[in-house]
C-alpha positions as CSV (number, residue, x, y, z in Angstrom):
1,M,-26.3,23.6,39.5
2,R,-26.2,24.4,36.0
3,A,-26.6,28.3,34.9
4,S,-25.9,30.2,31.3
5,M,-23.9,32.4,33.2
6,V,-21.7,29.7,34.4
7,D,-21.4,26.0,33.5
8,V,-19.2,23.7,35.9
9,F,-17.7,20.6,33.9
10,Q,-17.1,18.0,36.8
11,T,-15.4,15.4,35.0
12,Q,-14.8,11.8,36.8
13,G,-12.8,12.4,39.9
14,T,-11.0,9.4,41.7
15,Q,-11.1,8.5,45.6
16,T,-8.8,11.8,46.1
17,S,-11.5,13.9,45.3
18,A,-14.0,15.4,48.0
19,E,-17.8,15.4,46.8
20,Y,-18.9,18.9,46.8
21,G,-22.0,20.2,45.2
22,N,-21.9,23.0,42.7
23,F,-23.7,26.4,44.4
24,M,-24.7,28.9,41.3
25,E,-26.2,31.7,41.5
26,A,-27.3,33.9,38.1
27,D,-27.0,37.4,39.0
28,A,-30.2,39.2,37.1
29,W,-27.6,41.3,35.3
30,S,-26.2,38.5,33.0
31,M,-29.6,37.4,32.1
32,G,-30.2,39.6,29.1
33,A,-26.6,39.0,27.7
34,I,-26.8,37.2,24.5
35,H,-23.3,37.4,22.9
36,G,-20.2,36.3,24.6
37,F,-17.0,34.1,24.8
38,K,-16.6,30.8,26.4
39,I,-13.9,30.9,28.5
40,E,-12.9,27.9,30.3
41,L,-10.7,28.2,33.5
42,S,-8.2,25.8,34.9
43,L,-7.0,26.4,37.9
44,S,-3.9,25.2,39.9
45,C,-2.1,26.4,43.4
46,R,1.5,26.7,44.4
47,G,3.0,27.2,47.5
48,V,0.1,27.4,49.7
49,I,0.6,27.6,53.7
50,D,0.5,24.1,55.3
51,G,-2.4,24.0,57.3
52,D,-1.9,20.2,58.9
53,L,0.4,19.1,61.6
54,L,1.2,15.6,60.3
55,T,0.5,15.8,56.6
56,K,0.0,18.3,54.2
57,S,-2.6,20.7,53.6
58,D,-5.5,19.4,51.3
59,P,-6.3,22.4,48.8
60,M,-9.5,23.2,47.3
61,I,-10.5,26.5,45.8
62,V,-13.8,28.2,45.7
63,M,-14.5,30.5,42.9
64,Y,-16.4,33.5,43.5
65,L,-18.0,36.3,40.7
66,Q,-19.2,39.3,41.7
67,S,-22.5,41.0,40.6
68,P,-21.5,44.5,39.0
69,I,-25.1,46.0,40.4
70,S,-25.3,44.5,44.1
71,K,-21.7,44.1,44.2
72,I,-22.5,40.6,45.9
73,W,-20.3,38.0,45.6
74,R,-21.8,34.9,44.4
75,E,-20.2,31.6,44.6
76,V,-19.7,30.0,41.2
77,G,-18.0,26.1,42.4
78,R,-15.6,24.6,43.9
79,T,-12.6,22.5,42.9
80,E,-12.4,18.7,43.8
81,T,-9.9,18.3,46.8
82,V,-5.8,17.1,46.2
83,Y,-5.0,15.9,49.3
84,N,-1.9,16.0,51.0
85,T,0.0,18.6,48.8
86,L,0.8,22.3,48.9
87,N,1.2,22.4,44.7
88,A,-2.3,21.4,43.3
89,D,-3.6,21.2,39.7
90,F,-7.4,20.8,39.6
91,V,-9.1,18.7,37.2
92,R,-12.9,20.7,37.8
93,K,-12.8,23.4,35.2
94,F,-15.2,26.5,35.0
95,V,-16.9,27.7,31.9
96,V,-17.5,31.8,31.9
97,D,-19.2,34.2,29.6
98,Y,-16.7,36.9,28.8
99,Y,-17.7,40.3,27.9
100,F,-15.0,42.5,26.9
101,E,-17.4,45.7,27.8
102,E,-18.1,44.8,31.2
103,L,-15.7,44.5,34.1
104,Q,-16.2,41.0,35.6
105,R,-14.5,40.7,39.2
106,L,-13.0,37.0,40.7
107,K,-12.6,36.0,44.1
108,F,-10.5,33.0,44.6
109,E,-10.6,31.5,48.4
110,V,-8.2,28.3,48.9
111,Y,-9.0,26.2,52.1
112,D,-7.2,23.2,53.7
113,V,-10.4,20.7,53.8
114,D,-10.9,18.8,57.1
115,S,-13.7,17.0,56.7
116,K,-16.8,15.7,54.2
117,S,-18.8,19.3,55.1
118,D,-19.7,21.5,52.9
119,D,-19.7,24.6,55.4
120,L,-16.6,26.8,54.4
121,K,-16.6,27.0,58.4
122,K,-15.3,24.0,58.9
123,H,-12.5,23.9,57.1
124,T,-8.9,25.9,57.4
125,Y,-9.1,29.2,55.6
126,L,-5.7,29.7,53.9
127,G,-6.2,32.8,51.8
128,R,-7.4,34.6,49.0
129,C,-6.9,36.9,45.9
130,F,-8.5,39.0,43.6
131,C,-8.7,39.4,40.0
132,L,-10.6,40.6,36.7
133,L,-11.7,38.1,34.1
134,G,-10.2,40.2,31.5
135,Q,-6.6,40.2,33.0
136,I,-6.8,36.4,33.1
137,V,-8.0,36.4,29.4
138,R,-5.1,38.5,28.3
139,A,-2.4,36.9,30.5
140,K,0.2,35.4,28.6
141,P,0.6,32.3,29.3
142,R,-1.2,32.1,32.7
143,Y,-2.8,34.8,35.4
144,H,-0.7,34.2,38.7
145,A,-2.3,36.0,41.9
146,T,-0.7,36.0,44.9
147,L,-3.1,34.8,47.7
148,S,-3.4,37.1,51.3
149,I,-4.7,36.5,54.6
150,E,-5.9,39.2,57.0
151,G,-3.7,42.0,54.6
152,K,-0.4,39.6,54.9
153,P,0.3,38.8,51.1
154,D,2.8,36.0,49.9
155,R,0.6,33.1,51.3
156,G,1.0,31.0,47.9
157,T,-0.2,31.7,44.9
158,V,-3.3,30.6,42.7
159,I,-2.8,30.1,38.9
160,I,-5.3,30.4,36.2
161,A,-5.5,29.5,32.5
162,A,-8.0,30.7,30.4
163,E,-8.9,28.9,26.7
164,E,-11.8,30.2,24.4
165,L,-13.7,27.2,24.0
166,T,-15.5,26.5,20.4
167,P,-19.6,26.1,20.1
168,F,-18.6,22.0,19.6
169,K,-21.0,19.2,20.2
170,E,-19.1,16.6,19.4
171,S,-17.7,14.0,22.5
172,V,-15.3,11.3,22.2
173,Y,-16.4,7.5,24.0
174,M,-13.6,5.5,25.2
175,E,-13.3,2.1,27.2
176,W,-9.7,1.8,28.7
177,S,-8.0,-0.7,30.2
178,A,-4.2,-1.9,30.9
179,R,-2.7,-5.2,31.6
180,K,0.6,-6.1,33.3
181,L,1.5,-2.9,34.6
182,D,4.1,-2.4,37.2
183,R,4.0,-3.9,40.8
184,K,4.1,-1.1,42.9
185,D,2.8,-1.8,46.3
186,I,4.9,-4.2,48.8
187,F,2.1,-6.2,49.9
188,G,-0.2,-6.1,46.9
189,K,-0.1,-5.1,43.4
190,S,-1.1,-1.7,42.4
191,D,-3.9,0.4,42.8
192,P,-3.9,2.3,39.3
193,F,-5.8,4.8,37.6
194,M,-5.6,7.2,34.6
195,V,-5.2,10.6,33.9
196,I,-5.5,12.7,30.9
197,S,-4.1,15.9,30.1
198,R,-4.3,18.3,26.8
199,Q,-1.1,20.2,26.0
200,N,-1.8,23.8,25.9
201,V,-0.2,26.5,23.6
202,D,2.8,27.5,26.1
203,R,3.4,23.3,26.2
204,T,1.9,23.2,29.9
205,Y,-0.6,20.7,30.5
206,T,-4.5,20.8,31.8
207,I,-5.7,18.0,33.6
208,C,-8.9,16.8,31.3
209,H,-9.9,13.5,33.0
210,K,-9.3,11.2,35.7
211,T,-10.3,7.7,35.7
212,E,-11.7,5.8,39.1
213,V,-9.4,3.9,41.0
214,I,-9.3,0.1,40.7
215,K,-7.4,-1.3,43.9
216,N,-4.8,-4.3,43.9
217,T,-4.5,-5.7,40.2
218,L,-2.0,-5.1,37.6
219,N,-4.9,-5.9,34.8
220,P,-7.5,-2.7,35.7
221,K,-10.4,-2.0,33.4
222,W,-11.6,1.6,33.9
223,R,-15.4,2.4,33.5
224,P,-16.3,3.8,30.0
225,T,-16.1,7.5,29.8
226,E,-17.2,10.4,27.4
227,I,-15.7,13.4,27.1
228,P,-16.8,16.4,25.4
229,V,-14.0,17.2,22.3
230,S,-14.0,21.0,23.6
231,T,-13.0,19.9,26.8
232,L,-10.5,17.2,25.9
233,C,-8.8,18.9,23.3
234,N,-10.6,22.5,22.1
235,A,-11.9,20.5,19.0
236,D,-7.9,20.3,17.8
237,Y,-8.0,16.7,17.0
238,G,-3.7,17.0,16.8
239,R,-3.5,18.6,20.1
240,N,-0.7,16.6,22.1
241,L,-2.7,14.4,24.6
242,K,-1.0,12.9,27.6
243,V,-1.9,9.5,29.4
244,E,-0.4,8.8,32.8
245,I,-0.7,5.8,34.9
246,F,-0.3,6.5,38.8
247,D,-0.7,3.8,42.0
248,W,-2.8,5.5,44.0
249,N,-1.3,6.2,47.7
250,R,-3.6,7.0,50.7
251,G,-1.1,9.7,51.3
252,G,-1.9,11.5,48.6
253,K,1.6,10.9,47.1
254,H,0.8,8.8,44.2
255,S,3.5,6.8,42.2
256,M,4.0,7.2,38.4
257,I,4.0,3.4,36.8
258,G,4.5,5.2,33.2
259,T,3.4,7.2,30.7
260,F,2.6,8.1,26.7
261,S,1.5,10.4,24.6
262,T,-1.2,10.1,21.7
263,T,-3.7,12.5,19.5
264,L,-7.5,12.2,19.2
265,K,-6.7,12.1,15.6
266,D,-4.3,9.2,16.2
267,L,-6.9,7.6,19.0
268,T,-10.3,7.9,16.3
269,E,-8.7,6.7,13.2
270,S,-7.8,2.8,14.0
271,D,-11.1,0.6,13.8
272,G,-9.5,-2.2,16.5
273,E,-8.3,-2.2,19.9
274,R,-5.2,0.1,20.3
275,I,-2.1,-0.9,22.6
276,F,0.0,1.6,23.9
277,R,3.4,0.9,25.8
278,C,3.6,2.8,29.1
279,M,6.8,3.9,29.7
280,N,8.0,4.8,33.1
281,P,10.4,8.0,32.4
282,K,12.8,7.2,35.5
283,K,13.3,3.4,33.9
284,R,13.8,4.2,30.5
285,L,17.7,4.2,30.7
286,Q,17.6,0.8,32.6
287,K,19.4,-2.0,30.7
288,G,16.6,-4.5,29.6
289,Y,13.6,-2.4,30.6
290,L,10.8,-2.7,27.9
291,H,8.0,-1.3,29.3
292,S,5.9,-0.9,32.6
293,G,2.8,-2.3,31.0
294,E,0.4,-1.9,28.5
295,V,-2.4,0.2,27.9
296,C,-5.4,-0.9,25.9
297,L,-8.0,1.2,24.4
298,K,-10.8,-1.0,23.2
299,T,-13.6,1.4,21.5
300,C,-12.9,4.9,20.8
301,R,-15.6,6.6,18.8
302,L,-17.1,10.2,18.4
303,E,-20.9,10.7,19.0
304,N,-22.5,13.5,18.2
305,R,-23.8,15.4,21.4
306,P,-27.2,16.8,20.9
307,S,-28.6,19.8,22.9
308,F,-31.8,20.4,24.6
309,V,-32.6,23.2,21.9
310,D,-31.9,20.2,19.6
311,F,-35.2,18.0,21.1
312,I,-37.0,21.1,21.8
313,K,-37.1,21.8,18.0
314,S,-37.5,17.9,17.0
315,G,-40.5,17.8,18.9
316,T,-40.0,16.9,22.4
317,E,-42.7,18.1,24.5
318,M,-42.3,19.4,27.9
319,N,-45.3,18.5,30.2
320,F,-45.5,20.0,33.8
321,V,-47.1,19.1,36.6
322,V,-47.9,20.8,39.6
323,A,-48.3,20.0,43.4
324,I,-49.0,22.1,46.5
325,D,-48.3,20.8,50.0
326,L,-51.3,22.2,52.1
327,S,-50.4,20.3,55.4
328,S,-51.2,22.2,58.8
329,S,-47.6,22.9,59.3
330,N,-48.2,25.6,56.9
331,G,-50.8,27.0,59.1
332,S,-54.8,27.3,58.9
333,P,-55.7,29.4,55.8
334,D,-57.9,31.0,57.9
335,S,-55.2,32.4,59.7
336,N,-53.1,35.8,58.8
337,T,-49.9,33.9,59.7
338,S,-50.5,30.5,57.6
339,L,-48.4,30.4,54.5
340,H,-51.5,29.8,52.6
341,H,-53.6,32.8,53.9
342,N,-55.3,34.3,51.0
343,D,-54.9,37.5,50.8
344,P,-56.2,39.1,47.3
345,N,-54.1,42.4,48.1
346,K,-50.7,40.3,49.2
347,P,-50.3,37.1,47.4
348,N,-49.2,34.5,49.7
349,Y,-45.5,33.0,48.8
350,Y,-46.9,29.9,47.3
351,H,-48.9,32.2,44.8
352,Q,-45.9,34.0,43.9
353,A,-43.6,31.1,43.6
354,I,-46.4,29.4,41.0
355,K,-46.9,32.7,38.9
356,A,-43.0,33.2,38.5
357,V,-42.5,29.8,37.3
358,G,-45.7,29.1,35.7
359,E,-45.1,32.5,33.3
360,V,-42.4,30.7,31.9
361,I,-42.7,27.2,31.8
362,Q,-46.2,27.6,30.6
363,H,-44.9,28.5,26.9
364,Y,-42.8,25.5,27.1
365,D,-46.0,23.0,27.8
366,T,-47.5,22.3,24.2
367,D,-50.9,22.1,25.4
368,G,-51.0,24.7,28.1
369,L,-52.8,22.1,30.4
370,F,-51.5,21.7,33.7
371,P,-52.2,18.2,36.2
372,A,-52.7,20.7,39.4
373,Y,-52.6,18.5,42.7
374,G,-52.7,19.2,46.5
375,F,-51.4,17.1,49.3
376,G,-51.2,17.2,52.9
377,A,-55.2,17.7,53.1
378,E,-58.2,16.6,51.6
379,P,-61.6,17.8,50.1
380,Q,-64.2,18.4,52.8
381,A,-66.5,16.3,51.5
382,S,-64.4,13.4,50.8
383,N,-64.2,10.4,53.4
384,T,-60.6,8.7,52.0
385,S,-57.2,10.0,50.9
386,C,-54.9,8.7,48.4
387,G,-51.9,11.1,49.2
388,F,-53.4,14.1,47.0
389,F,-56.1,15.5,45.2
390,P,-57.0,17.6,42.3
391,L,-57.0,21.2,43.0
392,N,-59.9,21.6,40.9
393,F,-61.7,18.7,42.5
394,D,-62.0,16.8,39.3
395,S,-60.7,13.4,39.2
396,S,-62.0,12.7,35.5
397,N,-60.0,15.9,34.8
398,D,-57.4,17.2,36.8
399,R,-56.1,19.7,34.7
400,C,-56.1,23.2,34.6
401,H,-55.8,26.0,31.5
402,T,-52.7,27.8,31.8
403,I,-50.6,28.6,34.9
404,Q,-53.5,31.1,35.9
405,G,-55.9,27.9,35.7
406,V,-53.7,26.5,38.4
407,L,-53.6,29.8,40.7
408,D,-57.6,29.9,40.3
409,A,-58.3,26.3,41.2
410,Y,-55.2,26.8,44.6
411,Q,-57.2,29.8,45.9
412,N,-60.6,27.9,45.4
413,C,-59.4,25.5,47.0
414,L,-58.1,26.6,50.4
415,T,-61.9,27.3,51.9
416,K,-62.5,23.8,50.6
417,I,-60.0,21.3,52.5
418,K,-59.4,20.1,55.9
419,Q,-55.5,19.5,56.7
420,I,-54.4,16.3,57.8
421,E,-51.5,14.4,58.7
422,P,-48.8,12.9,57.9
423,T,-47.6,15.0,55.1
424,N,-46.1,11.9,52.5
425,F,-44.2,13.1,49.0
426,A,-44.2,9.4,47.9
427,P,-47.9,9.5,46.4
428,I,-47.5,12.6,44.2
429,V,-43.8,11.4,43.1
430,K,-45.6,7.9,41.8
431,E,-48.3,9.7,40.4
432,L,-45.6,11.9,38.0
433,S,-43.5,8.5,37.3
434,R,-47.2,6.6,36.1
435,L,-47.9,9.8,33.8
436,A,-44.0,9.2,32.5
437,T,-44.0,5.0,32.2
438,N,-46.0,4.9,29.2
439,T,-43.2,7.4,27.4
440,Q,-41.2,4.9,25.5
441,D,-39.6,7.5,23.2
442,A,-38.1,11.2,23.0
443,S,-41.7,12.6,22.4
444,K,-42.4,13.8,26.2
445,Y,-40.5,15.1,29.2
446,Y,-42.2,15.2,32.6
447,V,-41.2,18.4,34.9
448,L,-43.1,18.3,38.4
449,L,-43.0,21.8,40.4
450,L,-43.8,20.8,44.3
451,L,-44.0,23.4,46.6
452,T,-43.6,22.7,50.4
453,D,-42.7,24.1,53.9
454,G,-40.4,21.3,54.7
455,G,-42.2,19.0,56.6
456,I,-42.1,15.3,55.2
457,S,-43.3,12.2,57.0
458,D,-42.1,9.7,54.7
459,L,-38.6,10.5,53.6
460,D,-37.6,7.0,53.2
461,E,-40.6,6.0,50.6
462,T,-40.0,9.3,49.0
463,K,-36.2,8.4,48.4
464,E,-37.4,4.9,46.8
465,A,-40.0,6.7,44.4
466,I,-37.0,9.3,43.3
467,L,-34.9,5.9,42.5
468,H,-38.0,4.7,40.3
469,A,-38.5,7.9,38.8
470,S,-34.4,8.8,37.8
471,K,-35.2,6.1,35.4
472,L,-37.8,7.8,33.7
473,P,-38.0,11.0,31.5
474,V,-38.9,13.4,34.3
475,S,-37.5,16.0,36.8
476,L,-38.6,17.1,40.3
477,V,-37.9,20.6,41.1
478,I,-38.9,21.7,45.1
479,V,-39.2,25.0,45.9
480,G,-39.4,25.5,49.8
481,V,-41.7,27.9,51.2
482,G,-41.1,29.7,54.6
483,D,-38.4,29.4,56.8
484,Q,-38.7,26.0,58.1
485,D,-35.7,23.3,58.0
486,F,-35.0,22.8,54.5
487,S,-32.8,19.7,55.5
488,A,-34.2,16.6,54.3
489,M,-35.2,18.8,50.8
490,H,-31.1,19.2,50.7
491,E,-30.6,15.5,50.9
492,L,-33.3,15.0,48.0
493,D,-31.6,17.4,46.0
494,G,-28.3,15.4,46.2
495,D,-26.0,18.1,45.0
496,A,-23.4,17.7,48.2
497,K,-24.0,14.1,48.2
498,K,-25.7,11.4,45.4
499,L,-29.0,10.7,46.6
500,K,-29.1,6.6,47.6
501,H,-31.9,4.3,48.9
502,R,-30.5,1.3,51.0
503,G,-27.4,1.8,49.2
504,I,-28.7,2.0,46.0
505,P,-27.9,5.5,43.8
506,V,-30.3,6.9,41.6
507,D,-30.0,6.2,38.1
508,R,-29.2,10.0,37.3
509,D,-29.8,13.2,39.3
510,I,-33.4,14.7,38.5
511,V,-34.0,16.8,41.9
512,Q,-33.8,20.3,42.1
513,F,-34.1,22.3,45.3
514,I,-34.6,25.7,45.9
515,P,-35.5,28.0,49.0
516,F,-37.8,30.7,48.0
517,H,-36.8,33.1,50.9
518,D,-33.5,33.6,49.0
519,F,-35.2,35.6,46.3
520,L,-37.6,37.4,48.2
521,S,-37.5,41.0,49.0
522,R,-37.6,41.6,52.7
523,E,-38.7,45.2,52.9
524,M,-41.6,44.4,50.3
525,D,-42.1,40.3,51.4
526,H,-42.3,39.7,47.2
527,V,-40.2,38.1,44.9
528,A,-37.7,40.7,44.0
529,N,-36.6,39.0,40.4
530,P,-39.4,36.6,39.2
531,E,-37.2,36.2,36.3
532,K,-34.1,35.3,38.0
533,L,-36.3,32.7,40.6
534,A,-37.7,31.2,37.6
535,K,-34.2,30.8,35.6
536,E,-32.5,29.5,39.0
537,I,-35.7,26.6,39.3
538,L,-35.4,26.0,35.6
539,A,-31.9,25.6,35.5
540,E,-31.0,22.0,35.8
541,I,-33.8,20.4,33.6
542,P,-32.2,21.0,30.2
543,D,-29.2,18.9,31.3
544,Q,-31.8,16.6,32.9
545,L,-33.7,16.2,29.9
546,V,-30.7,15.5,27.7
547,D,-29.0,12.8,30.1
548,Y,-32.1,11.4,29.8
549,M,-32.3,10.5,26.1
550,K,-28.8,10.3,26.0
551,K,-29.2,7.3,28.4
552,K,-31.9,5.9,25.9
553,N,-30.2,6.7,22.9
554,Y,-32.2,9.1,21.8
555,N,-30.8,11.7,19.1
556,P,-32.9,13.9,17.7
557,M,-30.1,14.9,15.0
558,R,-30.8,11.3,13.4
């Protein structure tokens, strides 16, 4: 997830990386903070416990941040998994806001990954350590924290490097290939991948990027990549960059093919293709040795990376659509146990969720008019159903004025509908796509807020509809109401595993799922912090909008 408190930069991994979602729940105490330092944390571990019988551990680090108010530990994110090693340098970075006047407590837990599950209980726990963010920032050159397990220390070490990031919008686009690399496999060629690392002030290196693995070739051509300049070299164009080519091995012990050094200044100064000789340190002194292959940089250019604010300031309009699940699995609105029970003195969960989010998003919607639909039901006066209907029962004008208008239409319709089966999501997602299809520029972006108890009858068709929608200027936010099984909603979210339909992945991530009950005060039975709920629900939309505009090559700064 994306949140203002912590942004997790996920660089491309190789086949040695496990797919984990980033789970972040921003604390309310951080919302009002404006001033701070952006600090990038790079993690390593040394000498962790060997949790495997036949091989070494496959370590992954989970990072937590403690709320100074509730004292609850919130997961910030997880590194990738590095296989078959007790000493790992992780690619995935964590960027946090550092405030001098606050005690920002961090916890790091190390696990030996045993499966593809994102349930930490299904992996071997290797130890944990605690520290303050201020300690990490002040440490020279890096902070070392000793791991312990059940009070027993000396279970390995977590090493954390901190570097302040500059607010820099440039990124560097590169296309890399290689030719005539050394053959490393006995029964084949090589399985090459590239690692780019930046040199730190203490002359150590931090990994910035890994390419994918290209199997069985001496002449790989890797996918084009775009890396923020702040991540690559912290906007220091003269900083030394180390480029290494490895032969991937299933056991995790990858073979060095060769390496070379360069700088971003050097990479961007040439107009044509650049050729670098890839040198293997162990072969340098061998008689007649020339190199271990040539690495080619076909394209390297600097690009501006417009922000969400840039698009909003340039005139991009946010258009919000609301869809409410009225199906029978929610219970009849007449029953006081129904999720749609209408009590003027006690708003139901759907009402609370719409109000909490709507009071934020209505300020981004230019005209203040919201298309609002119900699905899983139909008007009592209707004899036909298209899968959804306007909440205001006006097919010629399905828009409600302000979020209060949406709430009024919702409350009014509850006594005038008949619940139906099955409960289909695909028609409403297709309607969102229909609204967005006519937008061929950066003028509009659509967000569907879909509230449901989780019951879905057309999961496969919905995946297909999302696959199509991922090519359009849309985002889909799903709020799960109640305590039912939301496994299908997590699947649509695609945080743990990229959403696919019949083997075809979505063009981009457009779905965000939020369980409403996570934000409830059980004592009061209402949203404890509406601002926090709204913030979490809308967290991914800015990045999704920018991602779409980038794919379409829309740039508000041109």
